[in-house]
C-alpha positions in Angstrom: 96.5 116.1 101.5 95.3 119.6 102.2 97.8 122.4 101.9 97.8 122.8 105.6 97.3 119.8 107.9 96.2 120.5 111.4 96.3 116.7 112.0 99.0 114.5 110.5 98.5 110.8 110.1 100.9 108.1 109.0 99.3 106.3 106.1 100.6 103.0 104.8 100.5 102.4 101.0 102.7 99.3 101.2 99.7 97.2 99.9 100.1 98.8 96.5 103.1 97.0 95.0 105.1 98.1 92.1 104.1 96.6 88.7 106.4 94.0 87.0 108.3 97.0 85.5 109.1 100.3 87.2 108.7 103.6 85.3 109.3 106.8 87.2 106.9 109.6 86.3 107.7 113.3 87.0 110.3 114.7 89.5 112.4 116.1 86.7 114.1 118.5 89.1 115.2 115.7 91.4 116.5 113.6 88.5 118.6 116.6 87.3 120.0 117.0 90.8 121.0 113.3 91.0 122.5 113.4 87.6 124.7 116.4 88.6 125.9 114.4 91.6 126.7 111.4 89.4 128.5 113.5 86.9 130.5 115.4 89.5 131.2 112.2 91.5 129.9 113.8 94.6 127.1 111.5 95.7 126.5 112.2 99.4 126.6 109.4 102.0 123.3 110.5 103.5 120.3 111.7 101.6 116.7 112.6 102.8 113.9 112.4 100.3 111.0 114.4 101.7 107.6 115.3 100.3 103.9 114.3 100.5 102.6 110.8 100.7 102.3 108.6 97.6 104.0 110.8 95.1 106.9 108.4 94.2 109.7 109.1 96.7 110.3 105.4 97.4 110.1 104.5 93.7 112.7 107.3 93.0 115.0 105.8 95.7 114.5 102.3 94.1 115.6 103.7 90.7 118.5 105.5 92.2 119.7 102.3 94.0 119.4 100.5 90.7 121.6 103.0 88.9 124.3 103.0 91.6 124.4 99.2 91.8 124.4 99.0 88.0 127.1 101.7 87.9 125.5 103.6 85.0 126.4 107.2 84.2 123.0 108.7 84.7 119.7 108.2 86.6 117.5 105.4 85.2 113.8 106.4 84.8 112.6 103.1 83.3 113.5 99.6 84.6 112.6 96.4 82.9 111.4 93.4 84.9 113.6 90.9 82.9 116.7 92.6 84.2 118.3 90.3 86.9 119.4 93.4 88.9 115.9 94.7 88.9 114.6 91.4 90.3 117.3 91.2 92.9 116.5 94.7 94.2 112.8 94.2 94.0 113.0 90.9 96.0 115.6 92.5 98.4 118.0 89.7 97.6 120.9 91.8 96.3 123.9 91.5 98.7 124.7 95.2 98.4 121.1 96.5 98.9 119.2 96.9 102.1 115.6 98.1 102.6 113.9 98.9 105.9 110.4 100.3 106.6 110.5 102.5 109.7 106.8 101.5 110.4 108.2 98.1 111.4 111.7 99.2 112.3 113.4 98.8 115.7 116.8 99.7 117.2 117.9 96.1 116.3 116.8 96.6 112.7 118.8 99.8 112.4 121.8 98.0 113.8 121.5 95.6 110.9 121.8 98.5 108.6 125.0 99.6 110.4 126.3 96.0 110.1 125.4 96.0 106.4 127.6 99.0 105.8 130.5 97.5 107.8 130.7 94.6 105.3 132.8 94.7 102.1 130.7 95.3 99.0 130.0 91.9 97.5 130.1 93.2 93.9 133.0 95.6 94.6 130.8 98.7 93.9 128.3 100.8 95.8 126.2 99.7 98.8 122.8 101.3 99.1 120.3 101.2 102.0 116.8 102.7 102.0 115.0 103.6 105.2 111.4 104.3 104.3 109.1 106.1 106.8 112.1 107.0 108.8 110.1 109.4 110.9 108.3 106.4 112.5 111.6 105.1 114.0 112.1 105.7 117.7 114.3 108.5 118.7 116.9 106.0 119.9 116.8 104.2 116.6 117.0 107.4 114.6 119.9 108.6 116.7 121.9 105.4 116.1 121.9 106.3 112.3 124.1 109.2 113.2 127.0 106.8 114.0 127.0 105.7 110.3 126.8 109.3 109.0 129.6 110.5 111.2 132.1 108.0 109.9 130.6 106.7 106.6 132.4 103.9 104.7 133.5 104.5 101.1 130.9 104.2 98.3 127.9 103.8 100.5 124.6 105.7 100.3 121.9 105.8 103.0 118.6 107.2 101.7 116.0 108.3 104.3 112.4 108.8 103.1 109.8 110.8 105.0 106.8 113.1 104.4 107.5 114.7 107.8 111.0 116.3 107.7 110.3 118.2 110.9 110.0 114.9 112.9 113.6 114.0 112.2 116.3 115.1 114.7 118.1 118.2 113.6 121.4 116.4 114.0 120.3 113.8 111.5 119.0 116.4 109.0 122.2 118.4 109.2 124.3 115.4 108.1 122.2 114.6 105.0 121.5 116.3 101.7 117.8 116.9 101.4 115.9 116.4 98.1 112.4 118.0 98.1 109.8 116.2 96.1 106.6 117.9 94.9 103.1 116.5 94.1 102.7 115.3 90.5 100.6 117.2 88.0 97.1 115.8 87.3 98.3 114.4 84.0 101.3 112.7 85.5 99.2 111.3 88.4 96.6 109.9 86.1 99.3 108.2 84.1 100.7 106.6 87.2 97.3 105.4 88.3 96.5 103.8 84.9 100.0 102.2 84.6 99.8 100.8 88.2 96.2 99.5 87.8 95.0 98.7 84.3 91.4 98.7 85.5 91.4 102.5 85.8 89.7 104.3 83.0 91.1 107.8 82.1 88.0 109.5 83.4 88.2 107.7 86.8 91.9 108.3 87.1 91.4 112.0 86.4 88.5 112.3 88.9 90.6 110.6 91.6 93.6 112.8 90.9 91.3 115.9 91.4 90.9 114.7 95.0 94.4 113.4 95.6 96.5 116.6 95.8 99.0 115.3 93.3 99.4 111.9 95.1 98.7 108.8 93.0 99.3 106.7 96.1 96.4 108.5 97.8 94.3 108.0 94.7 95.0 104.3 94.8 94.0 104.3 98.4 90.8 106.1 97.6 89.8 103.3 95.3 89.4 101.1 98.3 86.4 103.3 99.2 84.9 102.9 95.7 86.9 105.5 93.8 85.0 108.1 91.7 81.7 106.4 92.6 82.3 107.0 96.3 83.3 110.6 95.7 80.1 111.3 93.7 77.9 109.6 96.4 79.6 111.5 99.2 79.1 114.9 97.5 75.4 114.1 96.8 74.8 112.9 100.4 76.6 116.0 101.8 74.4 118.3 99.7 71.3 116.5 101.1 72.2 117.0 104.8 70.2 120.2 105.2 67.0 118.5 103.9 67.5 114.8 104.9 69.9 115.0 107.8 73.0 112.9 108.4 71.3 109.6 107.7 72.2 109.2 104.0 75.8 110.2 104.5 76.3 108.0 107.6 74.7 105.1 105.7 77.4 105.6 103.1 80.3 105.9 105.6 79.4 103.4 108.3 80.0 100.2 106.3 83.4 101.5 105.2 84.7 102.8 108.5 83.1 100.7 111.2 81.6 97.5 109.9 83.9 96.1 107.2 85.8 93.2 108.8 87.8 92.6 105.6 89.7 96.0 105.8 92.1 97.6 108.3 89.7 99.9 110.1 92.5 102.1 111.5 93.9 102.6 108.0 90.4 103.3 106.6 89.9 105.9 109.3 93.2 107.6 108.6 92.3 107.7 104.9 88.8 109.1 105.6 90.3 111.9 107.8 92.6 112.9 104.9 89.6 112.8 102.5 87.5 114.9 104.8 90.3 117.5 105.3 90.7 117.7 101.5 86.9 118.0 101.1 86.6 120.8 103.7 89.6 122.5 102.1 87.9 122.5 98.7 84.6 123.7 100.4 86.5 126.6 102.0 88.0 127.7 98.7 84.6 127.6 97.0 83.1 129.8 99.8 86.0 132.3 99.4 85.3 132.5 95.7 81.7 133.3 96.6 83.0 136.3 98.5 82.0 134.9 101.8 83.8 136.4 104.9 87.0 134.5 105.4 87.2 134.8 109.2 84.3 132.5 110.1 85.3 130.0 107.4 88.8 129.8 108.7 87.5 129.1 112.2 85.4 126.2 110.9 88.4 124.8 109.0 90.6 125.1 112.1 88.0 123.5 114.4 87.6 120.6 111.9 91.3 119.9 111.8 91.7 120.3 115.5 88.8 118.0 116.2 90.5 115.0 114.5 93.9 115.9 116.0 92.5 116.0 119.6 90.3 113.0 118.9 93.3 110.8 118.2 95.2 112.1 121.2 92.3 111.5 123.6 90.9 108.4 121.8 87.5 110.0 121.3 84.7 108.0 119.6 85.4 108.1 115.9 81.8 108.0 114.7 81.0 110.9 117.0 83.9 112.9 115.6 82.6 112.2 112.1 79.2 113.5 113.0 80.6 116.6 114.7 82.8 117.3 111.7 80.0 117.1 109.2 77.7 119.1 111.5 80.2 121.9 111.8 80.3 122.4 108.0 76.5 122.1 107.5 75.8 124.4 110.5 77.8 127.2 108.9 75.9 126.7 105.7 72.5 126.9 107.3 73.3 130.1 109.3 74.5 132.1 106.3 
């Protein structure tokens, strides 16, 4: 979630389901763009929604699909659960709606999308397909999408969603209209957290959004570590490293990352890497404000990011990477 990622990881927020109703928060600029398309009757056959993880791109696509299938004259920001169309789209049972997550997608799955668009619209209106995490499709699968965009049927929309636009083939990008999504404001993010999980207090939601770079999805994921309590304990343990060593902070992290059989340890590790990069980014900004020389700080930041990137490539021991990362930060602090 840092402003510059030296290591990029594919995080899965699919465990966090939409609530019984769906209310879109933020993204006013993108809503205005879509409304202009609807008003001008110039909705493109291919669209790419790109922006950071967990900020509402998939929810936006869900709302856009609803509006097209409902044939309403403007973008719908609030959908009610008692609406039959809402339930059909949410359960993926609408005959003119198709959803595929690229994390589980194959060439055969993409072929199903192509076959879907070859069929006549069951309701006589639009047909909408959403391909989430499209950057995770194989090159062969992504290339096969081009066949659809080269000769698109009438009244069909293919929405591709990704946080990594640069991973998509240029030929695919050139045939789609790109909508850029930005992180939510702290106020918007806190609102999403509390609406998505009623157990969140306002203070906890605000604290998580401070560490989530405008991504409520990331804030929800952080809650699996313990939320604001975890962040407080991590900060306290980090500040004690110089006097008490790495013992306290490893005692905090080991049960989460390496010993919890009830969680997906790969996903927990990816989330921790994102958290550590955000933490080190904040640490860097604090040192710059203290008028510390930027050069050595930038080197520490670069080495930290490169460490995790190379570690994943060469399958280095994750606990050792964690120790090295924390040591790099504390070594700089002790030599000042």
